[in-house]
C-alpha positions as CSV (number, residue, x, y, z in Angstrom):
1,M,138.1,160.3,128.6
2,A,135.1,162.5,127.9
3,K,131.9,160.5,127.7
4,A,129.7,161.1,124.7
5,T,126.0,161.5,124.8
6,G,123.7,158.4,124.6
7,T,122.7,156.8,121.4
8,K,120.2,154.4,119.9
9,G,121.1,151.1,118.3
10,S,123.0,149.8,121.4
11,S,120.5,147.4,123.0
12,S,123.0,144.5,123.0
13,L,125.4,146.2,125.5
14,H,125.2,147.0,129.1
15,P,124.7,150.8,129.2
16,A,128.0,151.4,131.1
17,R,130.0,149.3,128.6
18,L,128.5,151.1,125.6
19,A,129.1,154.5,127.1
20,E,132.7,153.5,127.6
21,L,133.1,152.6,124.0
22,L,131.1,155.5,122.5
23,C,133.3,158.1,123.9
24,L,135.7,160.7,122.7
25,W,139.2,159.3,122.7
26,A,141.9,161.4,124.4
27,I,145.6,161.3,123.5
28,L,148.4,162.4,125.8
29,A,149.3,166.1,125.6
30,G,153.0,166.1,124.8
31,W,156.0,167.9,123.3
32,G,154.9,168.0,119.7
33,L,152.8,165.7,117.6
34,A,152.5,163.0,120.3
35,A,153.3,160.3,117.7
36,D,154.2,157.8,120.5
37,S,150.7,158.0,121.8
38,R,149.0,156.8,118.7
39,A,148.7,153.2,117.8
40,G,151.1,152.5,115.0
41,G,153.0,155.8,115.5
42,Q,156.7,155.9,115.0
43,A,159.0,157.0,117.8
44,S,160.4,160.5,117.5
45,D,163.9,161.2,116.4
46,G,166.6,161.6,119.0
47,P,167.0,165.0,120.6
48,P,168.8,167.7,118.6
49,A,172.3,168.9,119.8
50,G,173.9,172.1,120.9
51,A,172.1,175.5,120.7
52,A,169.3,173.9,118.8
53,V,168.4,171.9,121.9
54,E,168.2,174.9,124.1
55,E,166.1,176.8,121.6
56,R,163.7,173.9,121.2
57,L,163.4,173.4,124.9
58,Q,162.5,177.0,125.5
59,T,159.8,176.9,122.8
60,E,158.3,173.6,124.0
61,E,158.4,174.7,127.7
62,A,156.1,177.6,126.9
63,E,153.9,175.4,124.8
64,L,153.8,172.7,127.5
65,D,152.6,175.2,130.1
66,Y,149.5,176.0,128.1
67,L,148.9,172.4,127.1
68,G,149.4,171.2,130.7
69,L,147.1,173.9,132.0
70,A,144.5,173.0,129.4
71,E,144.7,169.3,130.2
72,G,144.3,169.9,133.9
73,H,141.2,172.0,133.3
74,R,139.8,169.3,131.0
75,Q,140.4,166.5,133.4
76,A,138.8,168.5,136.2
77,G,135.7,169.0,134.0
78,E,136.4,172.7,133.6
79,Y,135.8,172.7,129.9
80,L,135.4,176.4,129.2
81,Q,138.8,177.1,131.0
82,A,140.3,174.2,129.0
83,I,139.1,175.7,125.8
84,S,140.7,179.1,126.6
85,A,144.0,177.4,127.5
86,Y,144.1,175.3,124.3
87,Q,143.4,178.4,122.3
88,L,146.4,180.1,123.9
89,A,148.5,177.0,123.1
90,L,147.4,177.3,119.5
91,I,148.4,181.0,119.3
92,E,151.9,179.8,120.2
93,D,151.7,176.9,117.8
94,P,148.7,177.0,115.4
95,E,149.7,173.8,113.7
96,N,149.9,171.6,116.9
97,P,147.5,168.7,116.3
98,V,147.6,167.8,120.0
99,A,146.2,171.2,120.9
100,W,143.6,171.0,118.2
101,F,142.6,167.5,119.4
102,G,142.3,168.6,123.1
103,L,140.3,171.7,122.0
104,G,137.9,169.4,120.2
105,L,137.5,167.2,123.2
106,S,136.7,170.2,125.5
107,Q,134.4,171.8,123.0
108,Y,132.4,168.7,122.6
109,E,132.0,168.3,126.4
110,A,131.0,172.0,126.6
111,G,128.2,171.4,124.1
112,Q,130.0,173.2,121.3
113,V,129.6,170.2,118.9
114,Q,130.0,172.0,115.6
115,E,133.1,173.8,116.9
116,A,134.5,170.4,118.0
117,I,134.0,169.0,114.5
118,G,136.0,171.9,113.1
119,S,138.8,171.3,115.7
120,Y,139.1,167.6,114.9
121,K,139.4,168.5,111.2
122,E,142.1,170.9,112.0
123,A,143.9,168.3,114.0
124,L,143.7,165.9,111.0
125,E,144.9,168.7,108.6
126,N,148.1,168.9,110.7
127,D,148.4,165.2,111.3
128,P,146.5,163.0,108.8
129,D,147.6,159.9,110.8
130,L,145.8,161.0,114.0
131,W,143.3,158.1,114.0
132,E,141.9,159.2,117.4
133,A,140.5,162.3,115.7
134,E,138.9,160.1,113.1
135,M,137.4,158.0,115.8
136,N,136.0,161.0,117.7
137,L,134.5,162.4,114.5
138,G,132.8,159.1,114.0
139,V,131.5,159.0,117.5
140,I,130.0,162.6,117.1
141,W,128.2,161.6,113.9
142,F,127.0,158.4,115.5
143,N,125.5,160.2,118.4
144,R,123.9,162.7,116.0
145,K,122.1,159.8,114.3
146,N,124.1,160.0,111.2
147,P,125.4,156.5,110.8
148,G,126.6,156.9,107.3
149,Q,128.9,159.8,108.1
150,A,130.1,158.0,111.3
151,L,131.0,154.9,109.2
152,V,133.2,157.0,106.9
153,H,135.3,158.1,109.9
154,F,135.4,154.7,111.6
155,E,136.7,153.1,108.4
156,R,139.4,155.8,108.1
157,A,140.4,155.0,111.7
158,Q,140.6,151.3,110.7
159,A,143.0,152.1,107.9
160,L,145.1,154.4,110.2
161,S,145.2,152.0,113.1
162,P,144.5,148.5,111.8
163,E,145.6,146.9,115.0
164,S,143.1,148.7,117.2
165,W,139.8,146.8,117.8
166,R,137.6,149.8,118.6
167,P,137.2,151.2,115.0
168,F,136.1,147.8,113.8
169,F,133.7,147.4,116.8
170,L,132.1,150.8,116.3
171,A,131.8,150.2,112.6
172,G,130.0,147.0,113.5
173,E,127.6,149.0,115.7
174,V,126.8,151.2,112.7
175,H,126.2,148.2,110.5
176,R,123.9,146.7,113.1
177,L,122.0,149.9,113.5
178,R,121.4,149.8,109.7
179,D,120.4,146.1,109.9
180,S,123.4,145.1,107.8
181,L,124.0,142.0,109.9
182,P,126.7,140.3,107.8
183,E,128.8,143.5,107.8
184,A,128.2,143.9,111.5
185,E,129.2,140.4,112.2
186,A,132.4,140.8,110.2
187,G,133.3,144.0,112.0
188,Y,132.7,142.4,115.4
189,K,134.7,139.3,114.6
190,R,137.6,141.5,113.4
191,A,137.5,143.4,116.6
192,L,137.4,140.2,118.6
193,D,140.6,139.0,116.8
194,L,142.4,142.2,117.8
195,T,141.8,142.2,121.5
196,R,143.0,139.8,124.2
197,E,141.4,141.7,127.2
198,G,138.6,139.7,128.8
199,E,136.3,142.5,129.5
200,E,136.7,144.0,126.0
201,Q,136.0,140.5,124.5
202,A,132.9,140.2,126.6
203,V,131.6,143.5,125.2
204,I,132.2,142.3,121.6
205,R,130.7,138.9,122.2
206,Q,127.5,140.5,123.5
207,A,127.3,142.5,120.3
208,L,127.7,139.3,118.4
209,V,124.8,137.8,120.4
210,S,122.6,140.6,119.1
211,V,123.6,139.8,115.5
212,Y,122.9,136.1,115.9
213,L,119.6,136.8,117.5
214,G,118.7,138.9,114.5
215,K,119.6,136.0,112.3
216,K,117.8,133.6,114.6
217,D,121.0,131.6,114.9
218,Y,120.4,130.8,118.6
219,A,123.2,128.2,118.8
220,A,125.8,130.7,117.7
221,A,124.4,133.3,120.1
222,A,124.6,130.8,123.0
223,R,128.2,130.0,122.1
224,Q,129.1,133.7,122.4
225,V,127.3,134.1,125.7
226,M,129.2,131.0,127.1
227,A,132.5,132.4,125.9
228,S,131.9,135.7,127.6
229,R,130.8,134.2,131.0
230,P,134.3,134.1,132.5
231,H,134.4,137.9,132.2
232,A,130.8,138.7,132.7
233,T,130.0,141.4,135.3
234,D,126.3,140.5,135.4
235,M,126.0,136.8,135.8
236,E,122.2,137.0,136.2
237,T,121.9,138.5,132.7
238,S,124.2,135.8,131.3
239,D,122.1,133.1,132.9
240,R,118.9,134.7,131.6
241,Q,120.3,134.9,128.1
242,L,121.4,131.3,128.1
243,A,118.1,130.0,129.5
244,A,116.2,132.0,126.9
245,L,118.4,130.7,124.0
246,Y,118.2,127.1,125.1
247,L,114.4,127.4,125.4
248,E,114.2,128.9,121.9
249,M,116.1,125.8,120.7
250,G,113.8,123.5,122.6
251,Q,116.6,122.4,124.9
252,E,114.8,122.7,128.2
253,E,117.2,120.4,130.0
254,R,120.1,122.8,129.3
255,A,118.0,125.8,130.2
256,L,116.8,124.6,133.6
257,P,120.2,124.9,135.5
258,Y,120.4,128.6,134.6
259,L,116.8,129.3,135.5
260,E,117.2,127.6,138.8
261,R,120.4,129.5,139.6
262,M,118.4,132.7,139.0
263,A,115.5,131.4,141.1
264,A,117.8,130.9,144.1
265,D,117.8,134.6,144.6
266,P,115.1,135.3,147.4
267,S,113.9,138.3,145.5
268,T,113.1,136.4,142.4
269,G,109.5,137.0,141.3
270,P,106.8,134.3,140.9
271,E,106.9,134.1,137.1
272,L,110.3,132.4,137.0
273,H,109.3,129.8,139.6
274,E,106.1,129.1,137.7
275,T,108.1,128.6,134.5
276,I,110.5,126.2,136.2
277,G,107.5,124.4,137.8
278,W,105.8,123.7,134.5
279,M,109.0,122.7,132.9
280,R,109.6,120.1,135.6
281,V,106.0,118.9,135.3
282,D,106.5,118.4,131.5
283,R,109.5,116.3,132.4
284,K,107.4,114.3,134.8
285,E,109.4,115.5,137.7
286,Y,106.2,116.2,139.6
287,D,107.4,116.7,143.1
288,R,110.0,119.3,142.2
289,G,107.6,120.9,139.7
290,I,104.8,121.2,142.3
291,R,107.2,122.7,144.8
292,S,108.3,125.4,142.3
293,L,104.6,126.1,141.5
294,E,103.8,126.4,145.2
295,I,106.6,129.0,145.6
296,A,105.2,130.9,142.7
297,L,101.8,130.8,144.3
298,E,103.2,132.1,147.6
299,R,104.9,135.0,145.9
300,Q,102.2,135.9,143.4
301,P,100.6,139.3,144.6
302,D,97.9,139.5,141.9
303,P,94.7,137.9,143.1
304,E,93.4,136.8,139.7
305,R,96.7,135.2,138.7
306,R,96.9,133.5,142.2
307,E,93.4,132.1,141.6
308,K,94.3,130.8,138.1
309,L,97.6,129.2,139.3
310,S,96.0,127.7,142.3
311,L,93.4,125.9,140.2
312,Q,96.0,124.8,137.8
313,I,97.9,123.2,140.7
314,V,94.7,121.6,141.9
315,K,94.1,120.0,138.5
316,L,97.6,118.7,138.5
317,H,97.0,117.1,141.9
318,I,93.8,115.5,140.6
319,R,95.6,114.2,137.5
320,L,98.2,112.6,139.7
321,E,95.3,111.2,141.9
322,Q,96.6,113.3,144.9
323,F,93.0,114.1,146.0
324,D,93.8,115.1,149.6
325,E,96.3,117.6,148.4
326,A,93.8,119.0,145.9
327,V,91.1,119.3,148.5
328,A,93.5,121.1,150.9
329,L,94.6,123.6,148.3
330,L,91.0,124.3,147.2
331,E,89.9,124.8,150.9
332,T,92.9,127.2,151.4
333,G,91.7,129.4,148.6
334,L,88.0,129.5,149.5
335,P,87.9,132.7,151.7
336,G,86.9,135.5,149.5
337,S,86.8,133.4,146.3
338,T,83.9,134.0,143.9
339,N,85.2,131.5,141.3
340,P,82.6,128.9,140.7
341,E,85.2,126.4,139.4
342,R,86.8,126.3,142.8
343,Y,83.6,125.3,144.5
344,F,82.7,122.9,141.7
345,L,86.0,121.1,141.9
346,L,85.8,120.9,145.7
347,G,82.2,119.6,145.6
348,S,83.2,117.0,142.9
349,L,86.1,115.7,145.0
350,H,83.9,115.4,148.1
351,L,81.3,113.5,146.0
352,Q,84.0,111.2,144.7
353,A,85.0,110.4,148.3
354,D,81.3,109.9,149.2
355,R,81.2,112.9,151.5
356,L,77.7,113.9,150.4
357,E,77.0,116.7,152.7
358,P,80.0,118.9,152.0
359,A,79.7,117.9,148.3
360,G,76.2,119.2,148.1
361,K,77.1,122.4,149.9
362,R,80.0,123.3,147.6
363,L,78.1,122.3,144.4
364,A,75.2,124.5,145.5
365,Q,77.6,127.4,146.0
366,A,79.1,126.8,142.6
367,L,75.6,126.8,141.1
368,H,74.8,130.1,142.9
369,L,77.8,131.7,141.3
370,D,77.1,130.2,137.8
371,A,73.5,129.3,137.1
372,D,74.5,127.6,133.8
373,C,76.9,125.2,135.4
374,A,75.6,122.1,133.7
375,Q,77.7,119.6,135.7
376,C,76.6,121.3,138.9
377,Y,73.0,120.1,138.2
378,N,74.3,116.7,137.2
379,K,76.4,116.1,140.3
380,L,73.7,117.6,142.7
381,A,71.2,115.2,141.1
382,A,73.7,112.3,141.7
383,I,73.8,113.2,145.4
384,F,70.0,113.1,145.7
385,L,69.8,109.9,143.7
386,K,72.3,108.4,146.2
387,R,70.0,109.5,149.0
388,E,67.0,108.2,147.1
389,D,65.5,111.7,147.2
390,F,64.1,111.2,143.7
391,G,61.7,114.2,143.9
392,R,64.6,116.6,144.3
393,A,66.8,114.8,141.7
394,I,64.2,115.1,138.9
395,P,64.2,118.9,138.4
396,L,68.0,118.9,138.5
397,L,68.2,116.2,135.9
398,D,65.7,118.1,133.7
399,R,67.7,121.2,133.9
400,Y,70.9,119.3,133.0
401,R,69.1,117.7,130.0
402,E,68.2,121.2,128.8
403,L,71.9,122.3,129.0
404,Q,73.4,119.0,127.7
405,P,70.7,117.3,125.5
406,E,73.3,115.0,124.0
407,Q,74.0,113.2,127.3
408,V,72.2,109.9,126.9
409,M,72.5,108.7,130.5
410,T,70.3,111.6,131.7
411,Y,67.3,109.8,130.2
412,F,68.3,106.7,132.1
413,Y,68.5,108.4,135.5
414,L,65.3,110.3,134.9
415,G,63.5,107.1,134.0
416,V,64.9,105.5,137.2
417,A,63.7,108.5,139.3
418,Y,60.2,108.4,138.0
419,D,60.1,104.6,138.2
420,R,61.1,104.7,141.9
421,L,58.4,107.3,142.5
422,R,56.0,104.9,140.8
423,H,55.3,107.4,138.0
424,Y,55.5,104.6,135.5
425,R,53.8,106.3,132.6
426,K,56.5,109.0,132.8
427,A,59.3,106.5,133.2
428,I,58.4,104.4,130.2
429,P,59.0,107.1,127.4
430,L,62.3,108.1,129.1
431,Y,63.5,104.5,129.1
432,E,62.5,104.2,125.5
433,K,64.3,107.4,124.6
434,F,67.4,106.1,126.4
435,L,67.4,102.9,124.3
436,E,66.8,104.9,121.1
437,L,69.7,107.2,121.7
438,D,72.1,104.8,123.3
439,Q,72.2,102.1,120.6
440,G,73.6,99.6,123.1
441,R,76.7,101.6,124.1
442,H,75.9,101.0,127.8
443,D,75.4,97.3,127.8
444,R,74.5,96.9,131.5
445,E,72.0,99.8,131.6
446,S,70.5,98.8,128.2
447,F,69.9,95.2,129.5
448,Q,68.3,96.6,132.8
449,V,66.1,99.0,130.9
450,R,64.8,96.3,128.4
451,Q,63.9,94.0,131.3
452,R,62.3,96.7,133.3
453,L,60.2,98.0,130.3
454,K,58.6,94.6,129.9
455,G,57.3,94.6,133.4
456,L,56.2,98.3,133.3
457,K,54.3,97.9,130.1
458,K,52.4,94.9,131.5
459,R,51.7,96.9,134.6
460,V,50.2,99.9,132.7
461,G,48.6,97.7,130.1
462,R,50.9,98.7,127.1
463,R,52.4,96.4,124.5
């Protein structure tokens, strides 16, 4: 068969499959009208007798030579030679629809599209039941971006060959191209009813998937993909479609097996593993989820995306109270990192474990990268308070108070720092401000401050 040129409106099909369908249909070159080659055609009458037989054979023998020669050239891709041979056959028999049909095929392949249209029309003039000619005219107009004219010919082909699935399928393609989804669906379903071949059904079902996606009927689309799987030539595409459809329907449990089958391919990129990882985490399958995320991290070539994913995994470890794993991952990503959040998280985890020296080092690095990191000031101040280095804690707490003035406990710790340095007159207003803002929310600290204020006021002579 001669392949037609490419066309738009076919995104639902594998390119090779669509090219196979949108082709120009050939019929066998034969001894006359080739009725036996057409779907629905009637067998020819029995051979004539006597002298009529000999005369008929002589005529047909000459004609067959030209048609056979033409067909040989056409199948060899020698279309210009085929055109000449078909034209010679037509000189012998100008009303032979087979010769006109073959001429149209060859002219189309040779780029003589307008001449091909004329030849197909001549074929239909001599044999109005030649549904293949109607099909080929429809294909030509489809490829020339004239869906309306194409549909006319596909519908004529349907009427001439109602048991053939292809005219119904291609009419469905036209309707889908025109966004007439109900008509497209009807055409595809009729085509599906008319074929029993697995590969052909798979092509039609894929077209139906596109219709149901357009209608947002994801369940119906999934059913068509599942039905086509036994004959699918690209199982990865089928897996991907099913996974996407189940995700659209919020059925992650049904999507996961298809995603994981795709992820088993060693060449699979990081995005799929990351998707699987977060889906597992959402299902509280943390170990399996983290493993998928780690694979995604290993395969991620983009430095910015690696950094983001790495910190997301760190925060997941922290949420699960897996602090050692979080620290190890943070340390692994330190070389070359200029992300203050990495240093801050690492310093915070060291501080939580009472490892004050590395905590101070990492928090100072975070502050160097982000001078407005409020919690860096707060946590560094906490380190100095633990060390009772109140003189170094006070400026950090003051800066934290500037950045986060609503934090009540800052006044408490500033009061404590000045108190321990015996700057009582500075401590008293800070304690009082704490009590004013706290309104008893921190019971223990409020009690301590009230008791301490009594002693301090007596010491400095205030009531």
